[in-house]
VOTOR-711595 format. One line per 8 residues: number of its first residue (from 1); their letters; for each residue x, y, z negated of N, C-alpha, C. Coordinates in nm, 2 decimals. Example, Ala and Ser with C-alpha at 12.3 -4.5 7.8 and 13.67 -1.06 7.14 Angstrom:
// residues 2
1	as	1.32 -0.57 -0.78 1.23 -0.45 -0.78 1.32 -0.33 -0.78 ~ 1.28 -0.22 -0.71 1.37 -0.11 -0.71 1.29 0.00 -0.79
//
This chain:
// residues 81
1	mkdltqfr	1.69 1.40 4.07 1.68 1.26 4.10 1.69 1.18 3.96 ~ 1.76 1.24 3.86 1.76 1.17 3.73 1.62 1.16 3.67 ~ 1.54 1.26 3.68 1.41 1.26 3.63 1.32 1.16 3.70 ~ 1.34 1.14 3.83 1.26 1.04 3.90 1.31 0.90 3.86 ~ 1.43 0.88 3.84 1.49 0.75 3.80 1.43 0.72 3.66 ~ 1.43 0.82 3.57 1.37 0.80 3.43 1.23 0.77 3.44 ~ 1.15 0.84 3.53 1.01 0.81 3.55 0.99 0.67 3.59 ~ 1.07 0.62 3.69 1.06 0.48 3.74 1.08 0.38 3.63
9	ttlrawma	1.18 0.40 3.55 1.22 0.31 3.44 1.10 0.31 3.34 ~ 1.05 0.43 3.30 0.94 0.44 3.21 0.82 0.38 3.26 ~ 0.79 0.40 3.39 0.67 0.34 3.45 0.68 0.18 3.44 ~ 0.79 0.13 3.48 0.81 -0.02 3.47 0.79 -0.07 3.33 ~ 0.85 0.00 3.23 0.83 -0.04 3.09 0.69 -0.03 3.04 ~ 0.62 0.08 3.08 0.48 0.09 3.04 0.39 -0.02 3.10 ~ 0.42 -0.05 3.23 0.34 -0.15 3.30 0.36 -0.29 3.23 ~ 0.48 -0.32 3.19 0.51 -0.44 3.12 0.44 -0.45 2.99
17	eegmsqka	0.45 -0.34 2.91 0.39 -0.33 2.78 0.24 -0.34 2.78 ~ 0.18 -0.28 2.88 0.03 -0.28 2.90 -0.02 -0.40 2.97 ~ 0.07 -0.48 3.03 0.03 -0.60 3.11 -0.04 -0.55 3.24 ~ 0.00 -0.43 3.29 -0.07 -0.37 3.40 0.00 -0.41 3.53 ~ -0.08 -0.47 3.62 -0.03 -0.51 3.75 -0.02 -0.39 3.84 ~ 0.05 -0.40 3.95 0.06 -0.29 4.05 -0.08 -0.26 4.11 ~ -0.15 -0.37 4.13 -0.29 -0.36 4.19 -0.38 -0.29 4.09 ~ -0.38 -0.33 3.97 -0.47 -0.26 3.87 -0.43 -0.11 3.85
25	laqksgvd	-0.30 -0.08 3.85 -0.26 0.06 3.84 -0.30 0.14 3.96 ~ -0.29 0.07 4.08 -0.34 0.14 4.20 -0.49 0.17 4.20 ~ -0.57 0.08 4.15 -0.71 0.10 4.14 -0.74 0.21 4.04 ~ -0.68 0.21 3.93 -0.71 0.31 3.82 -0.65 0.45 3.86 ~ -0.54 0.46 3.93 -0.48 0.59 3.95 -0.51 0.65 4.09 ~ -0.56 0.56 4.18 -0.58 0.61 4.32 -0.46 0.62 4.40 ~ -0.35 0.56 4.35 -0.22 0.56 4.43 -0.21 0.42 4.50 ~ -0.18 0.42 4.63 -0.17 0.30 4.71 -0.08 0.20 4.64
33	qasisrfl	-0.12 0.08 4.63 -0.04 -0.03 4.57 0.10 -0.04 4.64 ~ 0.10 -0.03 4.78 0.22 -0.04 4.85 0.32 0.07 4.81 ~ 0.27 0.19 4.79 0.35 0.30 4.74 0.41 0.27 4.60 ~ 0.33 0.22 4.51 0.38 0.19 4.38 0.49 0.08 4.39 ~ 0.46 -0.02 4.47 0.56 -0.13 4.49 0.69 -0.08 4.54 ~ 0.68 0.01 4.65 0.80 0.06 4.71 0.88 0.15 4.61 ~ 0.81 0.23 4.53 0.87 0.31 4.43 0.94 0.23 4.32 ~ 0.88 0.12 4.28 0.94 0.04 4.17 1.06 -0.04 4.21
41	rtekpdgl	1.06 -0.08 4.34 1.17 -0.17 4.38 1.29 -0.10 4.44 ~ 1.28 0.03 4.46 1.40 0.10 4.52 1.46 0.19 4.42 ~ 1.59 0.22 4.44 1.65 0.32 4.36 1.67 0.45 4.44 ~ 1.61 0.46 4.56 1.62 0.58 4.63 1.52 0.68 4.57 ~ 1.54 0.81 4.59 1.45 0.91 4.53 1.32 0.92 4.60 ~ 1.30 0.85 4.71 1.17 0.86 4.78 1.08 0.74 4.73 ~ 0.97 0.73 4.79 0.88 0.62 4.76 0.74 0.67 4.71 ~ 0.74 0.78 4.64 0.61 0.84 4.60 0.61 0.99 4.63
49	sgesvlrl	0.49 1.03 4.67 0.48 1.17 4.69 0.47 1.24 4.56 ~ 0.48 1.37 4.56 0.47 1.45 4.43 0.33 1.43 4.37 ~ 0.23 1.42 4.46 0.09 1.40 4.42 0.07 1.27 4.35 ~ 0.13 1.17 4.41 0.13 1.03 4.35 0.19 1.03 4.21 ~ 0.31 1.09 4.20 0.37 1.10 4.07 0.28 1.17 3.96 ~ 0.22 1.28 4.01 0.13 1.35 3.91 0.01 1.26 3.88 ~ -0.04 1.17 3.97 -0.15 1.08 3.94 -0.11 0.97 3.84 ~ 0.02 0.93 3.84 0.06 0.82 3.76 0.11 0.87 3.62
57	ypfvygnd	0.15 1.00 3.62 0.21 1.06 3.50 0.12 1.03 3.37 ~ -0.01 1.06 3.37 -0.09 1.04 3.25 -0.09 0.90 3.20 ~ -0.08 0.81 3.29 -0.09 0.66 3.25 0.04 0.63 3.17 ~ 0.15 0.69 3.21 0.28 0.65 3.15 0.30 0.73 3.02 ~ 0.27 0.86 3.02 0.30 0.95 2.91 0.17 0.99 2.83 ~ 0.05 0.95 2.88 -0.06 0.98 2.80 -0.11 1.12 2.79 ~ -0.06 1.20 2.88 -0.10 1.34 2.88 -0.08 1.40 3.02 ~ -0.11 1.53 3.04 -0.09 1.59 3.16 0.05 1.62 3.19
65	pppqhgep	0.10 1.62 3.31 0.24 1.65 3.34 0.27 1.80 3.29 ~ 0.40 1.82 3.26 0.43 1.96 3.22 0.42 2.05 3.34 ~ 0.39 2.18 3.32 0.38 2.27 3.43 0.51 2.28 3.51 ~ 0.50 2.30 3.64 0.61 2.32 3.72 0.66 2.46 3.71 ~ 0.78 2.48 3.75 0.84 2.62 3.74 0.75 2.72 3.82 ~ 0.71 2.82 3.75 0.63 2.92 3.81 0.48 2.90 3.80 ~ 0.44 2.78 3.74 0.29 2.76 3.72 0.25 2.81 3.59 ~ 0.13 2.86 3.58 0.08 2.91 3.45 0.07 2.79 3.35
73	tspdfmta	0.08 2.82 3.23 0.08 2.71 3.13 -0.06 2.70 3.06 ~ -0.15 2.79 3.10 -0.29 2.78 3.04 -0.38 2.83 3.15 ~ -0.51 2.80 3.13 -0.61 2.85 3.22 -0.64 3.00 3.22 ~ -0.57 3.07 3.13 -0.59 3.22 3.12 -0.57 3.29 3.26 ~ -0.49 3.24 3.34 -0.46 3.30 3.47 -0.59 3.32 3.55 ~ -0.69 3.23 3.53 -0.81 3.23 3.60 -0.90 3.34 3.56 ~ -0.88 3.40 3.44 -0.97 3.50 3.39 -0.90 3.64 3.40 ~ -0.78 3.64 3.45 -0.71 3.77 3.45 -0.77 3.86 3.55
81	s	-0.78 4.00 3.52 -0.84 4.09 3.61 -0.74 4.16 3.69
//
């Protein structure tokens, strides 16, 4: 839950710094504006699906999300025989 709280705080700060509205972020990310609003206004751990967090991550951090536990870290797994 701490990571999600940090993500929420960072998302808010990034939106303010960029002058990005919830509506504009929704259009660019493909995440429903109501979901973004709910996530930003609550301190509960819910509000966004994992998929939505992954869609917003690059906007906030400027890169792809880190691999999840057990996920390959490079596309080499696709060429393994």
